[in-house]
C-alpha positions in Angstrom: 8.6 21.0 9.0 4.9 22.0 7.7 2.5 20.3 9.5 -0.6 18.8 8.0 -4.1 17.9 9.3 -6.7 15.8 7.9 -9.4 13.7 9.1 -10.1 10.0 7.9 -13.0 7.2 8.1 -13.2 5.3 11.0 -12.1 2.3 9.0 -8.9 3.6 7.1 -7.5 4.7 10.5 -7.9 1.2 11.9 -6.3 -0.4 8.5 -3.6 2.2 8.7 -2.7 1.8 12.2 -3.0 -1.9 12.0 -0.5 -1.7 8.9 1.6 0.5 11.2 1.6 -1.1 14.6 2.9 -4.3 11.7 5.2 -2.1 10.6 6.4 -1.9 13.6 6.1 2.3 13.3 4.7 4.9 15.2 1.1 6.2 13.1 2.6 9.1 11.6 6.1 8.0 11.2 4.5 4.6 8.7 2.3 8.2 6.7 5.1 9.8 6.1 6.7 6.8 4.5 3.7 5.7 3.3 3.1 9.3 1.5 6.9 9.5 0.3 6.1 6.2 -1.4 3.8 8.2 -3.2 5.4 10.9 -4.8 8.6 8.5 -5.5 9.1 8.9 -9.8 10.9 4.9 -9.2 7.8 3.8 -7.3 9.9 1.3 -5.1 8.6 0.2 -1.9 9.4 1.6 1.5 9.0 -1.2 3.7 11.4 -3.7 0.4 14.1 -4.3 3.2 11.5 -5.5 5.4 10.0 -7.9 2.1 12.9 -9.6 1.8 13.2 -10.5 4.9 9.6 -11.6 5.3 10.2 -13.9 1.9 13.3 -16.0 3.6 11.3 -16.5 6.9 8.2 -18.1 4.9 10.5 -20.3 3.6 12.0 -21.1 6.3 8.8 -21.9 7.9 7.2 -23.6 5.2 9.9 -26.4 5.7 9.3 -26.2 8.9 5.9 -26.7 8.5 6.5 -29.5 6.2 8.7 -31.6 8.3 6.3 -31.0 11.1 3.5 -32.1 9.8 4.7 -35.5 8.5 6.0 -36.5 12.0 2.8 -35.2 13.8 -0.5 -33.7 11.8 -2.1 -33.2 15.0 0.9 -30.5 16.1 1.2 -28.8 12.4 -2.4 -28.2 13.0 -2.6 -26.3 16.7 0.8 -24.5 15.7 -1.6 -23.6 12.9 -4.2 -22.2 14.6 -2.5 -20.6 17.0 -0.9 -18.8 14.5 -3.5 -17.9 12.6 -5.2 -16.2 15.7 -1.6 -14.2 16.0 -2.4 -12.7 12.4 -6.1 -11.9 12.9 -5.2 -10.2 16.3 -2.5 -8.2 14.6 -4.7 -7.5 11.4 -2.4 -9.3 9.1 -5.4 -11.3 7.9 -8.8 -10.8 6.1 -11.7 -11.1 7.7 -12.9 -14.3 5.8 -9.0 -15.9 6.7 -8.9 -14.6 10.7 -12.8 -17.1 11.4 
């Protein structure tokens, strides 16, 4: 298997590391999959099965948040703050959203 070495700007490296961590992949495997996607003639998204799981999870959590919000707005607010903190920690929020 050929080996490729190249340099990245620090910001790009950090962003790739966050995305790889969020996908639960080592950086090298994440980058290989991104490169595979770049040459895929069908332009499929590499992580499509994870997107389906994410979409289902968002729907379930939305229903749950609505129910909790009706019963206890304070509990919902606390849970949302904790969720934002966790997402920011994993690099899944933009800088403005993480504040």
